[in-house]
Structures are given as structure tokens and as C-alpha cells.
N, C-alpha and C positions, 0 to 999 in steps of 0.2 A: 583593635587592628593598626598595624604600623602603615603609613602612607608613603610610597615611594614617590619623590618629586624630581622629575627629570627635565633639564633644559635641554631642548632640542636643538640640534646643530647638524651640520652636513656630516655625514658617516655614521648617523646614529641607528644603523641598521638593527644592531642587537636590542635596542629599546624598543623599536616597531615590532620585532619579532616577539619579545616577551609581553607587549602589551596586546598584541593579536593573540597570543596564546590565552591571556587572562580573560578576553572577549569570548573565545571559543569555548572556555570552561565554566562560562557562568557567571564570571566576575565583571567588574566596573572599571573603566578607564575614563577620565576626564580628559579632554582633547581640545585643542584650539580650533576654531573655524573663523571665516571672514566676518561673521555676524557677531556671535558671542560664543563662550566656552560652552562645550556640550559634556553631558554626563552618560557614556555610553555603555550598552550592553547588547548582548546577541538578541537581535529582534526575533529570532526563533525559539528563544527559551523563556517561557512564561515566569520562570523563577527570576530571571534577570530583571524583568520588568519590576516584580515586586521589590527587588532590592534597590532599584532606582527609586521607587516611591518612598521606601524606608528611609533611604539616605536624604532625600529631599524635604522628608516630611509632607509630601505631596498627596492630595486625593488621587484615587485610583480611577476615578472617571474622568480624568484629564488625559487626552490622548497624546501618545508620544510620536515624534517624526522619525521615520526610518531613513537612515542616511546610506547611500550607494556611492561607490567610486565612479560609476559611468551610469548615465540615464537608463540604457537598456537593461541593467541589471534589475530594474523593477519589474520586469516580466516574470521572474521567478515567485513573486509573492503579491502582485497586483494586476487588475486587468486594465492595460493600457489601451490606448486609441491614437488615432492620428492627431488630435488635437494636443494631447501630451507631448507628443514628439515634435510638433512645430513650436511649442513653447520651450522644449528642451533644446531645441536647436538655437533659439535666441537667448535663453536664459541661463542654461546650464552648461557646465558647472556655473553655480552662482546661487544668490540669495532668494531662491524661489521654491516654495514647497506646494506641491499639488496633491489634492485629494482624489483618491482613486478608489474603486471597489476592491476589496481584499481577497485573497485566495485563502484556503483554509490553513496554510503553512503559518500564518501570521496568527498567534493567540490574541485573543480578544483582551487580554490584559495589557497588551501593548496598544491597543486601539481604543481604550476606555470603554469598552463594550459595543463598539459601532462595528459595521459591517464595511467600513472603508479604512484606508489606510493613508497615512500622509508621506509622501515620498519627496526627498530632497538630495541633490547632488552637490556638495560643497565644493568651493573653489579653492579653499585653502589646501596647499599641498600636503600638509602634515596630516590633514583630516582624511583625504583621499588614500595617503600611504597607509594610514591605520586600518582604513576599511579593507584595503587590499591584503594586508598582513593578517587581518582577522579571517579572511574568507567567507564571511558572513555579512548581510546587511546589519547595520549597527542603529538600534533604537536610542535616541537620545533627546531628552529635554535640555534646557540651560542647566549648568552645573552649578547651582546655588540652592541654598535652602529655601524652600517654597515661601514666596511672599517677598524675599528680599531683592534688591536690584540684581539684574542677571550680570555674571562676571564677564568682564572685557580683558582680563589678564589672569596668569596663572596663579599669581599671589592672591587675587580675588577668591579663586577656587580653593587655594589652600586655607584661606580664612574660614570657608564654610564646610569643606570636605574632610579636612585632615583628621585622621582616625576613623574614617567612616568608609572610605574606599581603598582598594589595593595602590592604585597608581594614578598620577597627574602628569600629563605631558604639558610642558610649558613652551609654547611657540611664539611667545611675544604678545603685544597688544593686538585685540582685535580690530581690523580695518574699519568696519562699518559701525559696530557699537549697539545695534539693535537686531532683534531676531528677524528671520526671513519673512517675506511676504508669503501669506499661506491662501491659496485660492481653491474653490470647488468649481469644477467644470459643469456648464449648462449645456442645454441643447442649442443655445444661441450665443455663447460666450461663457463668462466665469463670474463668479462671486468672490470678492475678497473678504475673507473671514478674519485675516489679521494683516494690517498694512506692514510694509517694510520698505527697504530702499527701491524695490521695483514697484513703480507708480501705475495707477490705472492708465495714465496717459501712455506708458510704455506698452502695457499689455494691449491696449486698443490698435497697436501695431501688428498684433497676431491674430486676436479674436474680434468678433463683430462687436459685441457688447460687454461692458464690464460694469458690475453692480457691486455695491458696498452693503455688508451686512449690518443690521442694527446694532449688533453686539460690539461693532468696532468703535462706536462712539457713545453707546449706552450699555449698561450691564445686562448680561443675559437674564432672563426670566427665571425665577425660583422654580427648583426641580427640573430644569432643562439641562440635557446633557451637552457639554460643549463639543463642537465639531472640530475646533482646533485649539492649541494651547493658547492661553492667555485670554479667553472669551469670558470666562465665568467668574473667576476669583480675584480678589485684590491682589495686585502684583507689584513688584519693584519698589516696594515701599521703604523708605528710611525709617529709623526708630522715630525721629521727632516728626511733629505733625507737618505736613507739607500742604501749603496752601497757594493755588493758582489765582493769579489777579489778572482781570481783563481791564483793558483800557489803554489810553496813550502813555507813553513813556514816562511823561512828566507826572501824570496822575499815579502811576505805579511807584515812582520814586518817592512821591509825597507820602504815599501810603505807608510805604515800607519804613520811611524815615520818621514816622508818628509812632512807630511800635515802640513801647518802653522796656521791653524784656530783651531776652537772649536771643538774637535772630542770625539767621544766614540769609543770604539772597543769591539765586542764580541769575547773574546779571548779563545782559549783553555786553560784547566787548566795547561796543561803542559808548555805553553809558555806565560803565562799571566804577567811574569816579564820582558818580551822583549820590552814593548812598553813605549812610553813617553807621551801617551795621558792623559789627565786631568782625563778621566773617563775610567776605565778598568774594564769590567764585564766578570764574569766568566761563559762561555757558557757551560761548562761541558767538558769531557775527549775527545779528539779527536778520541779516540777509542770507544767511547759509544754514538750511535746516539740515544739510548733511553734516555740518560742524556741530550743530547743536545735538543731533542724534548720536554722533560719535563720543561726546563728552557726557551725555546725560548720565548713565548708569554709574559711570566712575565718580562723577560729582556727587550723586546720591551715597554713594559709599563712602566718599570724604566727609560728607555730613554726619555720618556714623561715628566720626573720629573726633568731631569737635563738641565743645560744651553750647548747645542751644536747644531751645524749646519749640522754635518754630522756623521752617524754611518757606521763604517766599520766592515764587518763580513766575514769569509771564505765562499767560495762558496763550498757546499757539493758534493760529488760526486752523479751520478744518479743511482748508484746501488740499488739493491732491498731493502737492509736495510736501507738505506739512503733516499729512495725515498720520503716519507712523509716529511721529513724535508726539502729536496729539493724543493718540491712542496710548502710548505709554505713560505720558505724564498724568493724565487724568486717572489713571489706575493707581498709580504710585500716590496720588493725593487723595485716593478714595472718593474721587468725584467732588471735591471740596472746592468751589469756585466762588470767587467775589468779582463782580463785574462792576467797575467804577465808571463804565460809560467812557466818553470822549472827553 
């Protein structure tokens, strides 16, 4: 298959029209969002879901997120309620995904066999314009080979999907850099199934209680169907072994500098001159989880392009503002953590 790669710009009406037609007819289109790039298919078409799983090499029990151009469009395929609309008023369009009971029109191949569906309204104008052009809700996971770091640029998508899908829309670098916050509604609030830029503290401005699923910080149990993407399988992993190191900055630097092989280090901006590794990558300021989240997946892909046999990174705290970063990086490392203490 030849993959058409399109750089989006003002006046690209014809590209959106063709991309929308591909989706309506059961094909796949990769597209930009504010979080990461998505690999989209017609959410009403079970064969499109099968094509997504085949392109990604992804297990079919992992649910897909259904994207809409406006929050109210979820009425066509999900059972909404007043809490959904309160959340939508505050956070949509934006990086929030809400789990709702599904209607029959959504095939179970899209939901990983579950009776619920994940709904998201992205804020990226190109994503919403594509959904409008398609005229159908768009089911989309991240547009990468399963297990690899999620793509935050069109070139990342091309590296993984060239020859596998009909079209890639390149809308520039993703603003956030990690996937959306996924929540399940409860009678007294909501449960975070996958953390993202929208934090528990922000959600508490809308709902009474916010809980965090065990699978956010620990792997799901064997045989358990994941309710959200990213809960069950090892994700986001570079080729080289990634090791997380907990402890003070000085202890981290001493440990990294004692390694005698070919290593890379994801270093805080403030400390990047303290290492003697051959490859020192700027992870962002230690005081900015947003900057570190934005950089993470791109840096892990950079590591795949260099000659190293191990990558060292700081273990983030589990606090609310760092929870999304913690969740992604422990999965990328396969939960390999070395605690040095203080």
C-alpha cells in the first residue's frame, strides 16, 4: 500500500474531503490531536477496527477511543448523562475521555468486547475538521506500532505506518505530548483509568470525588480486560532497556556516571551538565511536569536512533501533577525501578 503524506496548511479543503471519504469507506487515516497523533477509522465499521489492530499489531481486547467534533455527537452512540455534560462544559474540546454505556450502533470490536465506549472531543482544529469531513465518529488509538512510544509528530507516524495505511495528515508537533485523561463515571464522582494533562485536582472542580484505578500505577491483573487503552500491556517502550532511578539528583548522577557501558540519560535541564554519558537528552525542567510530558515520547524515539544499551531516567513522584508522567514512564520501563534512597 502506498501511504499519502500530507502537510496540512490553510486552504487544505481537498485533503480533508479525501481523508473523510477514506474513513467513510472503511479506510484508515492518521491525524494530529493536541495529545498525540491518532490512527482513525469509522467507529461504526467493525472492519475498520480490525484494520487498526492489524496496522498497530495491537491486541483486540484493548478498547479504542471514539472521537467526535462536538460533545453532543456522543448521543448517537453512547448513553450520556448530566455529569458527562458538566465535564464537557469544562474540559471539551480538550484532553479528556469519558467512559459511557454504549449503544448497539458501536461494534464490540471497537470497545474491546465491553458494553461501554470511550468518548473524546479533541481540541486540535485539524482533528475536529477531519471528523466533520468524515461525517461519522472516528475510533482512534495512538498512531504507532503497539508497544512503541506514542507519536507526537507526523514523521513519527510515517516511521511506523508507512505502507500500512492510506493517508497521514501532518499537523505539526503535538502540544501536550501524552494521551488524554480517561475517566469512568461513578455515582459519587469518577475514577481515573489513565491519567493525562487534566488532573484529579481539576476534576474535583466538577465532580464530588475522584478515585484513581490501581492499574494507573500497577499492571492490570492477568486475564483482566482493560477498560481503557494503556492499562494492560507494556507501552511506550524504546528498543534499549529503560531503567528508572529514584533518589536525590546527586545520587542519580553518581549512579549513572558509574555505568561503564553505552548509556543515555534523560536529564533534568538543571542537571544535564553533571553526566559523562555519551548521550545526554534534555527531559525538561525538574519543576515542570508539563515540559517533561511534552518531551517524553519524542526523547524515547530519539533513543531508538542512537547506539546505547541502556537508558537512565529519573523516577517521577506519584503526586497528582506528575501522575501522567509516572504512568507513562513506568510502562515504558516495564516497571524496572532502582531506588537509591536519599
